[in-house]
C-alpha positions as a LaTeX table, in Angstrom:
\begin{tabular}{lrrr}
\hline
Residue & $x$ (\AA) & $y$ (\AA) & $z$ (\AA) \\
\hline
Ser1 & 0.00 & 0.00 & 0.00 \\
Asp2 & 1.09 & 3.57 & $-0.67$ \\
Tyr3 & $-1.34$ & 5.72 & 1.33 \\
Arg4 & 0.08 & 9.17 & 1.90 \\
Lys5 & $-0.50$ & 12.27 & 3.97 \\
Glu6 & $-2.30$ & 15.14 & 2.32 \\
Asp7 & $-3.60$ & 18.38 & 3.86 \\
Cys8 & $-2.46$ & 17.16 & 7.29 \\
Val9 & $-4.57$ & 14.01 & 6.91 \\
Gln10 & $-2.98$ & 10.56 & 6.84 \\
His11 & $-5.06$ & 8.62 & 4.36 \\
Asp12 & $-5.86$ & 4.93 & 4.58 \\
Phe13 & $-8.15$ & 2.51 & 2.78 \\
Phe14 & $-11.36$ & 3.75 & 4.39 \\
Ser15 & $-10.55$ & 7.44 & 4.00 \\
Val16 & $-10.09$ & 6.83 & 0.28 \\
Ile17 & $-13.34$ & 4.85 & 0.19 \\
Ala18 & $-15.10$ & 7.80 & 1.85 \\
Ile19 & $-13.95$ & 10.10 & $-0.94$ \\
Phe20 & $-14.76$ & 7.65 & $-3.73$ \\
Phe21 & $-18.07$ & 6.36 & $-2.32$ \\
Pro22 & $-20.30$ & 9.28 & $-3.47$ \\
Ala23 & $-19.45$ & 8.26 & $-7.05$ \\
Ala24 & $-21.30$ & 4.98 & $-6.47$ \\
Thr25 & $-24.47$ & 6.25 & $-4.80$ \\
Gly26 & $-26.77$ & 6.30 & $-7.81$ \\
Ile27 & $-28.32$ & 2.97 & $-6.88$ \\
Leu28 & $-31.53$ & 4.65 & $-5.68$ \\
Ala29 & $-31.95$ & 6.89 & $-8.72$ \\
Gly30 & $-34.54$ & 4.57 & $-10.22$ \\
Ala31 & $-36.42$ & 4.01 & $-6.97$ \\
Asn32 & $-36.63$ & 7.75 & $-6.31$ \\
Ile33 & $-38.54$ & 8.32 & $-9.55$ \\
Ser34 & $-40.66$ & 5.17 & $-9.30$ \\
Gly35 & $-43.80$ & 7.28 & $-9.60$ \\
Asp36 & $-42.79$ & 8.32 & $-13.11$ \\
Leu37 & $-42.12$ & 4.77 & $-14.36$ \\
Lys38 & $-44.69$ & 2.76 & $-16.28$ \\
Asp39 & $-43.79$ & $-0.56$ & $-14.65$ \\
Pro40 & $-41.47$ & 0.16 & $-11.70$ \\
Gln41 & $-41.62$ & $-3.43$ & $-10.45$ \\
Lys42 & $-39.72$ & $-4.61$ & $-13.53$ \\
Ser43 & $-37.88$ & $-1.47$ & $-14.58$ \\
Ile44 & $-36.18$ & $-0.63$ & $-11.26$ \\
Pro45 & $-34.45$ & $-4.01$ & $-10.64$ \\
Lys46 & $-33.31$ & $-4.40$ & $-14.24$ \\
Gly47 & $-32.16$ & $-0.81$ & $-14.61$ \\
Thr48 & $-30.41$ & $-0.73$ & $-11.23$ \\
Leu49 & $-28.53$ & $-4.00$ & $-11.71$ \\
Leu50 & $-27.53$ & $-3.07$ & $-15.25$ \\
Ala51 & $-26.30$ & 0.35 & $-14.10$ \\
Ile52 & $-24.25$ & $-1.22$ & $-11.30$ \\
Leu53 & $-22.73$ & $-3.73$ & $-13.71$ \\
Ile54 & $-21.76$ & $-1.10$ & $-16.28$ \\
Ser55 & $-20.43$ & 1.34 & $-13.67$ \\
Thr56 & $-18.38$ & $-1.33$ & $-11.88$ \\
Ala57 & $-16.89$ & $-2.58$ & $-15.15$ \\
Thr58 & $-16.03$ & 0.98 & $-16.17$ \\
Tyr59 & $-14.35$ & 1.80 & $-12.85$ \\
Leu60 & $-12.33$ & $-1.43$ & $-12.84$ \\
Leu61 & $-11.25$ & $-0.95$ & $-16.44$ \\
Met62 & $-10.19$ & 2.60 & $-15.65$ \\
Val63 & $-8.11$ & 1.43 & $-12.68$ \\
Leu64 & $-6.35$ & $-1.23$ & $-14.74$ \\
Val65 & $-5.63$ & 1.10 & $-17.67$ \\
Cys66 & $-4.24$ & 3.85 & $-15.43$ \\
Ala67 & $-2.13$ & 1.42 & $-13.42$ \\
Ala68 & $-0.67$ & $-0.02$ & $-16.61$ \\
Thr69 & 0.14 & 3.30 & $-18.30$ \\
Val70 & 0.87 & 5.92 & $-15.62$ \\
Ala71 & 3.52 & 5.98 & $-12.90$ \\
Arg72 & 2.62 & 6.91 & $-9.33$ \\
Asp73 & 5.26 & 9.66 & $-9.16$ \\
Ala74 & 7.01 & 11.46 & $-12.02$ \\
Thr75 & 9.06 & 14.63 & $-12.46$ \\
Gly76 & 7.24 & 15.73 & $-15.57$ \\
Tyr77 & 10.44 & 16.64 & $-17.44$ \\
Leu78 & 10.48 & 15.23 & $-20.96$ \\
Gly79 & 14.27 & 15.51 & $-21.05$ \\
Asp80 & 14.54 & 12.70 & $-18.53$ \\
Met81 & 13.21 & 10.31 & $-21.18$ \\
Ala82 & 15.71 & 11.32 & $-23.87$ \\
Asn83 & 18.16 & 8.54 & $-23.21$ \\
Gly84 & 15.57 & 5.97 & $-22.12$ \\
Ser85 & 16.96 & 5.85 & $-18.59$ \\
Phe86 & 13.64 & 6.33 & $-16.78$ \\
Ala87 & 15.20 & 9.21 & $-14.86$ \\
Phe88 & 11.75 & 10.82 & $-14.63$ \\
Leu89 & 10.94 & 8.25 & $-11.92$ \\
Asn90 & 13.90 & 9.25 & $-9.74$ \\
Cys91 & 12.22 & 11.72 & $-7.41$ \\
Thr92 & 10.94 & 11.84 & $-3.86$ \\
Pro93 & 7.14 & 11.87 & $-3.49$ \\
Gly94 & 7.11 & 15.35 & $-2.02$ \\
Glu95 & 8.97 & 16.85 & $-4.98$ \\
Cys96 & 7.00 & 15.20 & $-7.76$ \\
Asn97 & 4.14 & 17.13 & $-9.33$ \\
Tyr98 & 3.07 & 14.49 & $-11.82$ \\
Gly99 & 1.83 & 10.91 & $-11.70$ \\
Leu100 & $-1.26$ & 9.19 & $-10.33$ \\
Gln101 & $-0.53$ & 10.28 & $-6.76$ \\
Asn102 & 0.16 & 13.94 & $-7.48$ \\
Ser103 & $-1.78$ & 15.23 & $-10.49$ \\
Phe104 & $-5.55$ & 15.49 & $-10.84$ \\
Gln105 & $-5.09$ & 16.15 & $-14.58$ \\
Val106 & $-3.32$ & 12.84 & $-15.26$ \\
Ile107 & $-6.27$ & 11.34 & $-17.17$ \\
Glu108 & $-6.41$ & 14.34 & $-19.48$ \\
Leu109 & $-2.65$ & 14.06 & $-19.96$ \\
Val110 & $-2.69$ & 10.45 & $-21.16$ \\
Ser111 & $-5.92$ & 10.62 & $-23.13$ \\
Gly112 & $-6.08$ & 10.69 & $-26.90$ \\
Phe113 & $-8.14$ & 13.89 & $-26.88$ \\
Gly114 & $-7.85$ & 15.95 & $-23.69$ \\
Pro115 & $-11.00$ & 18.14 & $-24.01$ \\
Leu116 & $-13.09$ & 14.97 & $-24.20$ \\
Ile117 & $-12.07$ & 14.14 & $-20.62$ \\
Tyr118 & $-13.34$ & 17.50 & $-19.38$ \\
Ala119 & $-16.54$ & 17.02 & $-21.35$ \\
Gly120 & $-16.99$ & 13.60 & $-19.77$ \\
Cys121 & $-16.37$ & 14.96 & $-16.27$ \\
Phe122 & $-18.92$ & 17.71 & $-16.81$ \\
Ala123 & $-21.44$ & 15.24 & $-18.25$ \\
Ala124 & $-20.99$ & 12.79 & $-15.35$ \\
Ala125 & $-21.19$ & 15.54 & $-12.74$ \\
Ile126 & $-24.23$ & 17.17 & $-14.31$ \\
Ser127 & $-26.07$ & 13.86 & $-14.79$ \\
Ser128 & $-25.45$ & 12.85 & $-11.16$ \\
Ala129 & $-26.44$ & 16.30 & $-9.95$ \\
Leu130 & $-29.62$ & 16.28 & $-12.03$ \\
Ala131 & $-30.53$ & 12.82 & $-10.73$ \\
Ser132 & $-30.32$ & 14.12 & $-7.17$ \\
Leu133 & $-31.91$ & 17.48 & $-7.97$ \\
Val134 & $-34.89$ & 15.72 & $-9.56$ \\
Ser135 & $-35.36$ & 12.78 & $-7.19$ \\
Ala136 & $-34.64$ & 14.41 & $-3.81$ \\
Pro137 & $-37.37$ & 17.11 & $-4.10$ \\
Lys138 & $-39.95$ & 14.46 & $-5.05$ \\
Val139 & $-39.13$ & 12.37 & $-1.99$ \\
Phe140 & $-39.13$ & 15.51 & 0.16 \\
Gln141 & $-42.49$ & 16.54 & $-1.32$ \\
Ala142 & $-44.02$ & 13.21 & $-0.25$ \\
Leu143 & $-42.55$ & 13.74 & 3.21 \\
Cys144 & $-44.10$ & 17.20 & 3.40 \\
Lys145 & $-47.52$ & 15.95 & 2.27 \\
Asp146 & $-47.62$ & 13.60 & 5.26 \\
Glu147 & $-46.70$ & 16.55 & 7.54 \\
Leu148 & $-44.30$ & 14.39 & 9.49 \\
Tyr149 & $-42.31$ & 17.40 & 10.66 \\
Pro150 & $-43.46$ & 20.91 & 11.59 \\
Lys151 & $-43.15$ & 23.91 & 9.28 \\
Ile152 & $-42.43$ & 21.95 & 6.09 \\
Ala153 & $-45.94$ & 21.65 & 4.60 \\
Trp154 & $-45.18$ & 24.70 & 2.41 \\
Phe155 & $-42.87$ & 22.55 & 0.28 \\
Ala156 & $-45.62$ & 20.00 & $-0.44$ \\
Lys157 & $-47.27$ & 22.14 & $-3.11$ \\
Gly158 & $-46.81$ & 20.89 & $-6.66$ \\
Tyr159 & $-47.11$ & 22.69 & $-9.96$ \\
Gly160 & $-48.18$ & 21.65 & $-13.43$ \\
Lys161 & $-49.59$ & 18.45 & $-14.82$ \\
Asn162 & $-46.93$ & 16.31 & $-13.15$ \\
Asn163 & $-47.22$ & 18.05 & $-9.77$ \\
Glu164 & $-43.60$ & 19.20 & $-9.92$ \\
Pro165 & $-42.12$ & 20.30 & $-6.54$ \\
Phe166 & $-40.59$ & 23.60 & $-7.71$ \\
Arg167 & $-40.19$ & 24.82 & $-4.14$ \\
Gly168 & $-38.25$ & 21.66 & $-3.32$ \\
Tyr169 & $-36.07$ & 22.23 & $-6.37$ \\
Val170 & $-35.10$ & 25.67 & $-5.09$ \\
Leu171 & $-34.33$ & 24.33 & $-1.60$ \\
Thr172 & $-32.22$ & 21.49 & $-3.02$ \\
Phe173 & $-30.34$ & 23.93 & $-5.25$ \\
Ile174 & $-29.54$ & 26.21 & $-2.30$ \\
Ile175 & $-28.25$ & 23.30 & $-0.20$ \\
Ala176 & $-26.12$ & 22.01 & $-3.10$ \\
Val177 & $-24.61$ & 25.45 & $-3.74$ \\
Ala178 & $-23.84$ & 25.87 & $-0.03$ \\
Phe179 & $-21.76$ & 22.68 & $-0.03$ \\
Ile180 & $-20.08$ & 23.55 & $-3.33$ \\
Leu181 & $-18.99$ & 26.93 & $-1.96$ \\
Ile182 & $-16.97$ & 25.15 & 0.72 \\
Gly183 & $-14.48$ & 24.62 & $-2.08$ \\
Glu184 & $-12.95$ & 21.37 & $-0.81$ \\
Leu185 & $-15.22$ & 18.43 & $-1.53$ \\
Asn186 & $-12.77$ & 15.94 & $-0.03$ \\
Leu187 & $-13.54$ & 17.45 & 3.39 \\
Ile188 & $-17.28$ & 16.84 & 3.20 \\
Ala189 & $-17.06$ & 13.52 & 1.33 \\
Pro190 & $-16.87$ & 11.44 & 4.57 \\
Leu191 & $-20.02$ & 13.14 & 5.88 \\
Ile192 & $-21.84$ & 12.59 & 2.58 \\
Ser193 & $-20.70$ & 8.96 & 2.50 \\
Asn194 & $-21.94$ & 8.42 & 6.06 \\
Phe195 & $-25.37$ & 9.82 & 5.23 \\
Phe196 & $-25.63$ & 7.57 & 2.18 \\
Leu197 & $-24.50$ & 4.57 & 4.21 \\
Gly198 & $-27.04$ & 5.47 & 6.88 \\
Ala199 & $-29.79$ & 5.45 & 4.25 \\
Tyr200 & $-28.60$ & 2.08 & 2.92 \\
Thr201 & $-28.51$ & 0.75 & 6.49 \\
Leu202 & $-32.16$ & 1.64 & 6.99 \\
Ile203 & $-33.16$ & 0.20 & 3.61 \\
Asn204 & $-31.41$ & $-3.10$ & 4.29 \\
Phe205 & $-32.85$ & $-3.33$ & 7.79 \\
Ser206 & $-36.33$ & $-2.47$ & 6.50 \\
Thr207 & $-36.25$ & $-5.34$ & 4.02 \\
Phe208 & $-34.97$ & $-7.67$ & 6.74 \\
His209 & $-37.69$ & $-6.55$ & 9.15 \\
Ala210 & $-40.35$ & $-6.94$ & 6.47 \\
Ser211 & $-39.24$ & $-10.53$ & 5.92 \\
Leu212 & $-39.19$ & $-11.12$ & 9.67 \\
Ala213 & $-42.69$ & $-9.69$ & 10.20 \\
Lys214 & $-44.04$ & $-11.51$ & 7.12 \\
Pro215 & $-46.86$ & $-9.13$ & 6.12 \\
Val216 & $-49.10$ & $-10.49$ & 3.38 \\
Gly217 & $-48.10$ & $-7.72$ & 0.98 \\
Trp218 & $-44.35$ & $-8.41$ & 1.28 \\
Arg219 & $-43.51$ & $-10.82$ & $-1.52$ \\
Pro220 & $-39.98$ & $-10.28$ & $-2.88$ \\
Thr221 & $-39.79$ & $-11.47$ & $-6.48$ \\
Phe222 & $-35.99$ & $-11.42$ & $-6.74$ \\
Lys223 & $-34.92$ & $-15.02$ & $-7.17$ \\
Tyr224 & $-31.84$ & $-14.84$ & $-4.97$ \\
Tyr225 & $-33.25$ & $-12.65$ & $-2.19$ \\
Asn226 & $-32.42$ & $-13.69$ & 1.37 \\
Met227 & $-33.47$ & $-11.85$ & 4.51 \\
Trp228 & $-30.20$ & $-12.62$ & 6.29 \\
Leu229 & $-28.25$ & $-11.07$ & 3.45 \\
Ser230 & $-30.20$ & $-7.86$ & 4.08 \\
Leu231 & $-29.29$ & $-7.99$ & 7.76 \\
Ile232 & $-25.62$ & $-8.58$ & 6.95 \\
Gly233 & $-25.72$ & $-5.66$ & 4.52 \\
Ser234 & $-27.16$ & $-3.43$ & 7.23 \\
Ile235 & $-24.47$ & $-4.47$ & 9.72 \\
Leu236 & $-21.70$ & $-3.95$ & 7.16 \\
Cys237 & $-22.99$ & $-0.47$ & 6.34 \\
Val238 & $-22.84$ & 0.49 & 10.03 \\
Ala239 & $-19.36$ & $-0.99$ & 10.36 \\
Val240 & $-18.06$ & 0.95 & 7.36 \\
Met241 & $-19.62$ & 4.14 & 8.70 \\
Phe242 & $-17.56$ & 3.91 & 11.88 \\
Leu243 & $-14.44$ & 2.78 & 10.04 \\
Ile244 & $-14.63$ & 5.82 & 7.76 \\
Ser245 & $-15.14$ & 8.27 & 10.62 \\
Trp246 & $-16.65$ & 7.49 & 13.99 \\
Val247 & $-17.39$ & 11.20 & 14.55 \\
Thr248 & $-19.46$ & 11.60 & 11.39 \\
Ala249 & $-21.07$ & 8.21 & 12.08 \\
Leu250 & $-22.25$ & 9.46 & 15.47 \\
Ile251 & $-23.50$ & 12.67 & 13.85 \\
Thr252 & $-25.45$ & 10.61 & 11.33 \\
Phe253 & $-26.98$ & 8.39 & 14.01 \\
Ala254 & $-27.88$ & 11.43 & 16.10 \\
Ala255 & $-29.61$ & 13.05 & 13.12 \\
Val256 & $-31.58$ & 9.89 & 12.29 \\
Leu257 & $-32.53$ & 9.37 & 15.94 \\
Ala258 & $-33.69$ & 12.99 & 16.26 \\
Leu259 & $-35.89$ & 12.67 & 13.16 \\
Tyr260 & $-37.36$ & 9.41 & 14.47 \\
Leu261 & $-38.11$ & 10.85 & 17.90 \\
Ile262 & $-39.85$ & 13.86 & 16.35 \\
Val263 & $-42.16$ & 11.56 & 14.37 \\
Ala264 & $-42.75$ & 9.34 & 17.41 \\
Tyr265 & $-43.62$ & 12.38 & 19.53 \\
Arg266 & $-45.89$ & 14.09 & 16.98 \\
Lys267 & $-47.73$ & 10.87 & 16.03 \\
Pro268 & $-48.91$ & 12.15 & 12.63 \\
Asp269 & $-52.22$ & 10.89 & 11.29 \\
Val270 & $-50.73$ & 8.80 & 8.50 \\
Asn271 & $-50.87$ & 5.13 & 7.69 \\
Trp272 & $-48.14$ & 3.63 & 5.52 \\
Gly273 & $-48.81$ & $-0.03$ & 6.29 \\
Ser274 & $-45.38$ & $-0.21$ & 7.89 \\
Thr275 & $-43.65$ & $-3.42$ & 8.90 \\
Thr276 & $-43.90$ & $-2.39$ & 12.56 \\
Gln277 & $-47.67$ & $-2.79$ & 12.26 \\
Ala278 & $-47.20$ & $-6.25$ & 10.80 \\
Gln279 & $-44.73$ & $-7.09$ & 13.57 \\
Thr280 & $-47.20$ & $-5.90$ & 16.21 \\
Tyr281 & $-49.87$ & $-8.21$ & 14.82 \\
Lys282 & $-47.45$ & $-11.12$ & 14.61 \\
Asn283 & $-46.27$ & $-10.61$ & 18.20 \\
Ala284 & $-49.85$ & $-10.40$ & 19.46 \\
Leu285 & $-50.87$ & $-13.56$ & 17.62 \\
Met286 & $-47.85$ & $-15.50$ & 18.87 \\
Ser287 & $-48.44$ & $-14.32$ & 22.43 \\
Val288 & $-52.07$ & $-15.43$ & 22.38 \\
Gln289 & $-51.04$ & $-18.81$ & 20.97 \\
Gln290 & $-48.35$ & $-19.23$ & 23.63 \\
Leu291 & $-50.91$ & $-18.29$ & 26.29 \\
Asn292 & $-52.87$ & $-21.43$ & 25.42 \\
Asn293 & $-49.97$ & $-23.51$ & 26.75 \\
Val294 & $-49.80$ & $-21.63$ & 30.06 \\
Glu295 & $-51.50$ & $-23.41$ & 32.96 \\
Glu296 & $-53.69$ & $-21.25$ & 35.16 \\
His297 & $-52.46$ & $-20.52$ & 38.67 \\
Val298 & $-53.85$ & $-18.39$ & 41.45 \\
Lys299 & $-50.65$ & $-16.30$ & 41.49 \\
Asn300 & $-51.21$ & $-15.30$ & 37.88 \\
Tyr301 & $-54.93$ & $-14.63$ & 38.15 \\
Arg302 & $-56.09$ & $-11.51$ & 36.35 \\
Pro303 & $-59.61$ & $-10.06$ & 36.33 \\
Gln304 & $-60.68$ & $-10.09$ & 32.68 \\
Ile305 & $-63.90$ & $-8.14$ & 32.61 \\
Leu306 & $-66.81$ & $-8.01$ & 30.20 \\
Val307 & $-68.80$ & $-4.86$ & 30.98 \\
Leu308 & $-72.37$ & $-4.57$ & 29.77 \\
Ser309 & $-71.97$ & $-0.85$ & 29.33 \\
Gly310 & $-73.48$ & $-0.21$ & 25.95 \\
Leu311 & $-71.68$ & 2.64 & 24.26 \\
Pro312 & $-68.91$ & 3.48 & 26.79 \\
Asn313 & $-69.72$ & 7.18 & 27.03 \\
Thr314 & $-73.31$ & 6.42 & 28.11 \\
Arg315 & $-72.17$ & 4.68 & 31.32 \\
Pro316 & $-68.73$ & 6.19 & 32.03 \\
Val317 & $-68.82$ & 5.37 & 35.75 \\
Leu318 & $-69.31$ & 1.68 & 35.03 \\
Val319 & $-66.42$ & 1.67 & 32.55 \\
Asp320 & $-64.17$ & 3.67 & 34.90 \\
Phe321 & $-64.84$ & 1.24 & 37.73 \\
Ala322 & $-63.95$ & $-1.72$ & 35.51 \\
Tyr323 & $-60.79$ & 0.04 & 34.36 \\
Met324 & $-59.78$ & 0.58 & 38.00 \\
Leu325 & $-59.70$ & $-3.20$ & 38.30 \\
Thr326 & $-57.87$ & $-3.94$ & 35.03 \\
Lys327 & $-55.50$ & $-0.93$ & 34.86 \\
Asn328 & $-53.82$ & $-1.95$ & 31.59 \\
Leu329 & $-52.86$ & $-5.28$ & 33.18 \\
Ser330 & $-55.79$ & $-7.39$ & 32.04 \\
Leu331 & $-58.58$ & $-7.58$ & 29.50 \\
Leu332 & $-61.43$ & $-5.06$ & 29.45 \\
Val333 & $-64.28$ & $-5.47$ & 26.96 \\
Cys334 & $-67.20$ & $-3.06$ & 26.81 \\
Gly335 & $-70.17$ & $-4.94$ & 25.41 \\
His336 & $-72.98$ & $-3.21$ & 23.54 \\
Val337 & $-76.21$ & $-4.92$ & 22.48 \\
Leu338 & $-78.16$ & $-3.36$ & 19.60 \\
Arg339 & $-81.73$ & $-4.58$ & 19.50 \\
Gly340 & $-82.77$ & $-5.64$ & 16.03 \\
Thr341 & $-80.50$ & $-5.26$ & 13.04 \\
Ser342 & $-78.34$ & $-2.27$ & 12.07 \\
Ser343 & $-76.35$ & $-1.23$ & 9.03 \\
Gln344 & $-72.60$ & $-1.71$ & 8.86 \\
Arg345 & $-72.23$ & 2.04 & 8.41 \\
Tyr346 & $-73.91$ & 2.62 & 11.76 \\
Arg347 & $-71.82$ & $-0.08$ & 13.42 \\
Asn348 & $-68.63$ & 1.54 & 12.09 \\
Tyr349 & $-69.83$ & 4.88 & 13.44 \\
Leu350 & $-70.37$ & 3.45 & 16.93 \\
Gln351 & $-67.00$ & 1.67 & 16.81 \\
Glu352 & $-65.27$ & 4.95 & 15.93 \\
Arg353 & $-67.07$ & 6.81 & 18.74 \\
Ala354 & $-66.09$ & 4.16 & 21.29 \\
Thr355 & $-62.46$ & 4.15 & 20.15 \\
Thr356 & $-62.32$ & 7.95 & 20.32 \\
Trp357 & $-63.79$ & 7.91 & 23.83 \\
Phe358 & $-61.26$ & 5.31 & 24.99 \\
Arg359 & $-58.39$ & 7.37 & 23.59 \\
Lys360 & $-59.69$ & 10.62 & 25.07 \\
His361 & $-60.04$ & 9.13 & 28.57 \\
His362 & $-56.80$ & 7.09 & 28.35 \\
Ile363 & $-58.60$ & 3.78 & 28.84 \\
Lys364 & $-57.09$ & 0.63 & 27.36 \\
Gly365 & $-60.03$ & $-1.51$ & 26.40 \\
Phe366 & $-62.04$ & $-3.04$ & 23.58 \\
Tyr367 & $-65.52$ & $-2.34$ & 22.30 \\
Ser368 & $-67.65$ & $-5.26$ & 21.19 \\
Leu369 & $-70.95$ & $-4.69$ & 19.39 \\
Val370 & $-73.58$ & $-7.37$ & 18.67 \\
Asp371 & $-77.12$ & $-7.44$ & 17.31 \\
Gly372 & $-79.79$ & $-9.28$ & 19.27 \\
Glu373 & $-83.52$ & $-9.69$ & 19.52 \\
Asp374 & $-83.32$ & $-8.51$ & 23.10 \\
Leu375 & $-80.77$ & $-7.76$ & 25.82 \\
Glu376 & $-80.62$ & $-11.37$ & 27.00 \\
Ala377 & $-79.81$ & $-12.78$ & 23.56 \\
Gly378 & $-77.20$ & $-10.12$ & 22.92 \\
Ala379 & $-75.55$ & $-10.57$ & 26.32 \\
Arg380 & $-75.44$ & $-14.34$ & 25.77 \\
Ala381 & $-73.69$ & $-13.80$ & 22.43 \\
Leu382 & $-71.18$ & $-11.44$ & 24.04 \\
Met383 & $-70.34$ & $-13.90$ & 26.81 \\
Gln384 & $-69.91$ & $-16.75$ & 24.35 \\
Ala385 & $-67.96$ & $-14.94$ & 21.63 \\
Ser386 & $-65.85$ & $-12.30$ & 23.42 \\
Gly387 & $-62.15$ & $-13.04$ & 23.60 \\
Ile388 & $-59.85$ & $-15.54$ & 21.96 \\
Gly389 & $-58.14$ & $-18.57$ & 23.50 \\
Lys390 & $-57.40$ & $-17.88$ & 27.17 \\
Leu391 & $-57.61$ & $-14.16$ & 26.55 \\
Lys392 & $-61.32$ & $-13.98$ & 27.31 \\
Pro393 & $-63.50$ & $-12.54$ & 30.11 \\
Asn394 & $-63.84$ & $-14.31$ & 33.42 \\
Ile395 & $-65.99$ & $-11.63$ & 35.08 \\
Leu396 & $-69.31$ & $-10.15$ & 33.96 \\
Leu397 & $-69.86$ & $-6.62$ & 35.27 \\
Met398 & $-73.36$ & $-5.16$ & 35.14 \\
Gly399 & $-75.10$ & $-2.10$ & 36.45 \\
Tyr400 & $-77.72$ & $-2.43$ & 39.18 \\
Lys401 & $-81.27$ & $-2.32$ & 37.85 \\
Asn402 & $-82.70$ & 0.55 & 39.90 \\
Asp403 & $-86.16$ & 0.30 & 38.35 \\
Trp404 & $-86.65$ & $-3.38$ & 39.23 \\
Gln405 & $-89.84$ & $-2.58$ & 41.14 \\
Thr406 & $-91.51$ & $-0.69$ & 38.29 \\
Cys407 & $-90.05$ & $-2.22$ & 35.14 \\
Asp408 & $-91.76$ & $-4.76$ & 32.92 \\
Lys409 & $-91.57$ & $-8.31$ & 34.31 \\
Lys410 & $-90.03$ & $-9.54$ & 31.05 \\
Asp411 & $-87.14$ & $-7.08$ & 31.38 \\
Leu412 & $-86.54$ & $-8.18$ & 34.98 \\
Asp413 & $-86.54$ & $-11.85$ & 33.94 \\
Gln414 & $-83.97$ & $-11.11$ & 31.25 \\
Tyr415 & $-81.79$ & $-9.29$ & 33.77 \\
Phe416 & $-81.71$ & $-12.33$ & 36.06 \\
Asn417 & $-81.33$ & $-14.76$ & 33.16 \\
Ile418 & $-78.17$ & $-12.93$ & 32.08 \\
Met419 & $-76.67$ & $-13.45$ & 35.54 \\
His420 & $-77.69$ & $-17.12$ & 35.57 \\
Lys421 & $-76.18$ & $-17.64$ & 32.11 \\
Ala422 & $-72.92$ & $-16.03$ & 33.25 \\
Leu423 & $-72.73$ & $-18.35$ & 36.24 \\
Asp424 & $-73.50$ & $-21.34$ & 34.01 \\
Met425 & $-70.48$ & $-20.33$ & 31.89 \\
Tyr426 & $-68.29$ & $-20.20$ & 35.04 \\
Leu427 & $-68.05$ & $-16.41$ & 34.94 \\
Ser428 & $-68.01$ & $-14.38$ & 38.10 \\
Val429 & $-70.77$ & $-11.78$ & 38.28 \\
Ala430 & $-70.27$ & $-8.27$ & 39.66 \\
Ile431 & $-72.95$ & $-5.59$ & 40.01 \\
Leu432 & $-72.22$ & $-1.90$ & 40.54 \\
Arg433 & $-74.91$ & 0.19 & 42.21 \\
Leu434 & $-75.11$ & 3.97 & 42.51 \\
Pro435 & $-77.98$ & 5.89 & 44.11 \\
Asn436 & $-78.73$ & 7.86 & 40.94 \\
Gly437 & $-78.02$ & 5.04 & 38.51 \\
Leu438 & $-75.35$ & 4.69 & 35.85 \\
Asp439 & $-77.11$ & 5.56 & 32.59 \\
Cys440 & $-76.07$ & 8.95 & 31.17 \\
Ser441 & $-77.69$ & 8.44 & 27.79 \\
Gln442 & $-80.40$ & 11.00 & 28.52 \\
Ile443 & $-77.74$ & 13.68 & 28.94 \\
Leu444 & $-76.37$ & 12.79 & 25.48 \\
Gly445 & $-79.57$ & 13.57 & 23.63 \\
Asp446 & $-77.88$ & 15.55 & 20.88 \\
Glu447 & $-75.31$ & 12.82 & 20.24 \\
Ser448 & $-78.02$ & 10.18 & 20.18 \\
Ser449 & $-79.96$ & 12.10 & 17.54 \\
Ala450 & $-76.77$ & 12.47 & 15.52 \\
Ala451 & $-76.25$ & 8.72 & 15.74 \\
Lys452 & $-79.72$ & 8.11 & 14.36 \\
Asn453 & $-78.85$ & 10.19 & 11.31 \\
Val454 & $-75.98$ & 7.80 & 10.58 \\
His455 & $-78.24$ & 4.75 & 10.83 \\
\hline
\end{tabular}
């Protein structure tokens, strides 16, 4: 190896990789403009692999040609070649101004037509710059449309038939010019390389996590795809980040962590169908299945309560009392019996209202809605069908029937039959009594009339 010191920096393999790496970061160019492709599923893999193959072959050929035709250090004096003595090689590295190690114009010097080299450099630089200037604003525009971060929605506006993000173009141009004005790209190359490697780390880990979570929509069509290869790629990217520069690697991780925490804190109202959702479902399903193999013991007893509350906001005291017993540590199901039949639109409306009420009052519970000819039939269906596996109610909580002396005898019989049915199903029965009753539905007259309009 012949790594040398330049600008007070002792170069090594990874410092050189950091400088060269931005030249090989066009792998996402096709994916970034996937919205403009007719068939991105076929075009992106073929185009990306072909571009990598051509670029790699070109770089390797260039290395071999230069190594075979140009010396590392040379004096640059043509007179040293007059007698064929190779005297032009007799110089110390610090005194030589020519050769692969010392001259940036060496390719132009050995080329058949020098101006063509400059034209090629300009073409390559402009094409790479245009790829980033076109793709980055489109990705940023999608980010702004989701309003993931504050004060960036202004950049989401598009113009023209293709919804071009002109505001994003201007922002990208300003950022690019700011880095160009630094004047020494070798200084910022490690930072740029670390950011690219950070992006590739997340992409590799995302594909690994998608394979691990196994969502139905994740079906890689690449013949040689392997989830563990994605994980290895992610680990290697992180390793190279720290080998290039542990300082810039920490800066990159800090930036990514800050962006993630902002999104986690803001909780934007967006739904991407992320792999974390698939993983949550998978974990829940596996936990319920494992629970079937757990033997019951008095030490692990948990009150799992089915509350005959109706819509939760109509009997909030009953729901609050049940939640005092469960407290996020056991199952809470609020059962609601609709007499007769109801439309799915109305059922969805009630489900949304119940979920909103749970979230507003910070109650972790479930809302179960059934149709029934009467309260007894509906309650029987709730007791039989609520829960899954061993994650099902073991307590039935009801409100005390304050009008038992004046109500219809049929209603009173149903009330007692519900309790008897619960005991027949080996459920404990609990009854909550308040002097003024538990039903607040009369207070919610306006909301009840609104619900009827949805019916």
